[in-house]
N, C-alpha and C positions, 0 to 999 in steps of 0.2 A: 503493500499499500504506499503510496506516494503522498507526502505532505504537501508538496509544491505542485501547482497545476501544470499539466503537460500540454501547454498551448504552444503552437508553433511561434518561432521568433522571426521577424523580418530579416531579410539580409542587410548587412551593413559593411562598410569598407573594412577590410582586415579581419573579418570574422573567419575563425578556424574551428573545424571539429577536431576531436581527439584523433590523433594518428593511430591507425590500427595496423597490427601485424598478424600475419598469417603464415602457416607452415606452407612451404613451396610445393604443395601437392595439389592436383586437380580436385581431390575429395574435399578440399576447404572452400571450393567454389560456393556451395549453398550458404555457408555461414558468411562468406565475403558479401554475397549479394543481400542477405538479410540484414547485415549490419549497415550496408550502404542505403538500403530502403529505410531503415530506422532513422539514420542521419538525415536523409532527404526529406523525410516526413516532418522533421523538426524545422524546416525552412518554409515560412509563410510565403505565399505568393508565387512560388514556382510552379508553372504549369505542369500538368501531368505528363504531357509529351516530352518535356525537357527532362523530367524525372525518369521517364522510360528510356530516353536516349542516353542519359548518364549511366543508368544501370547496364544497358546493352554495351556501351563502350567500355565501362569498367570491367565488365566480365570478359570481354575480349582482351583487354590489357592484361588482366590477371592470368588468363590462360596463356598469352604470349610470354609472360614473365616466368610462368612455370615451365613451359615447353622449350623456350629458346634462350635461357639463361642458366647461370650457375644456381639459381634458386631451387631447381629441382634436385640438387644434390642433397645428401643426408645433412640435416640441420639447416638447410636453406629456407630463406624466408621471402615474403613479399609484403611490402608495406603500402597502405593506402592513405592518402591525404586528401582532404576536401576543404575548400575555403571559398569566400566570396571577396576576392581581392579588390574588385571594382564595383561600386554601386553609384552610377551618376546619372542625373536627369531622369530619363524614362527607361533606363536599362540597367540590369544587373548581370554581372558575369560570375558564374559559377566555375571554379577550377578543380579538376580532378587530377591527381598525380598518383601514379603506380610505380614504385621503386622496386627493382630487382636486385640480386646479388652480383650482377655483372654479366658481361657477354661471355658466351662460349667461345665464339671466334669471329662473329660478324655483327655489324650494326643492324637494328631493325630497319626494314625497308619495305616499301610497297612493291608488291611483285610486279615483274615485267609483264608486258602485253602478252596475253594469251589468246589463242584462237578460241572460238566458241566451243569447239569440241574439248579443248584442254580445260576450259572453265567448267564444263558439264562433268568431266571426269575427275576433277580435282576434288580432293577431300578437305583441303585447308588452303590458307593463303589469302583469305578475304577479310580478316580482322582489321588490319590497318586501313584498308579501303573502306570499310564500314566506318571507322572512326573518322576518316577523312571526310566522308559524306555527312555525318551527323554533327560533328563538332564545329563550332565557329572557327576556332584555331586549334592546332595540335602540334606536338613535335616530340623529339627524343633528345635526351642529353646524357652523356656519361658524366659521372662524378669520380673524382680521383683523390687520393691521399696527397695533400699539398706537399708533403716532405719528400715522398718517393715517387710520386707520379703514378703509382699503381692504380688501375682502375678498380674501384670499390663497387660500382653498381651502374645501373642505368635508370633514368626516369622517363616514363612516357607520361606527358601531360596533355590535357585537353581542356579547352574553355567552351563553356556553353553560355551564350548571351541570350537573355530573354527580356521581354518588356516588364517593367514594374506595373502592377495593376493600377488602373485609373484612380480607383478609390484611395489607394495608398499615396498616389501623387497628390491628390487634392488635399489629403490629410496633412502631408508634408508642407504643402503651401499654406495651409492655415495656420499650422504651428510655426512655420518659419517667419510668418509676417506678424505674429503677436509680439 
């Protein structure tokens, strides 16, 4: 039983949710998605389509981290970050970051052009294309030990921009003018 009301909080610049860490195994996917849904439910004003897009992209990023990085090795992990770094005027930007334990040997990349038959026969390779289509902006970046230069991991980030509800904009104008 909770003493505090569980009402969603609006986005504000710099808002961050607790970082969440998961074992680098595909079996952790349901918990990963469930935690993300709970965090997104605490965000007032985010359209359901944006929540669905974030969840789908996060699931793809998690699977990529497990399958294509050192995170899948014994003791490996994947971390998820969620924040609203930008809330300006009529728009809010929600940022998702998925951090893995570093590359196996190659940098994540969008698959090369394929023929229709190759796409139909392919069992994978669409995750980053999906993120590319659904996110407003996205990218990857390696992070390294500043002393040794050793690669410690990779971050896949994706930003989702959505309009602030008109009622919330009017409320901000009334409060801001007082």
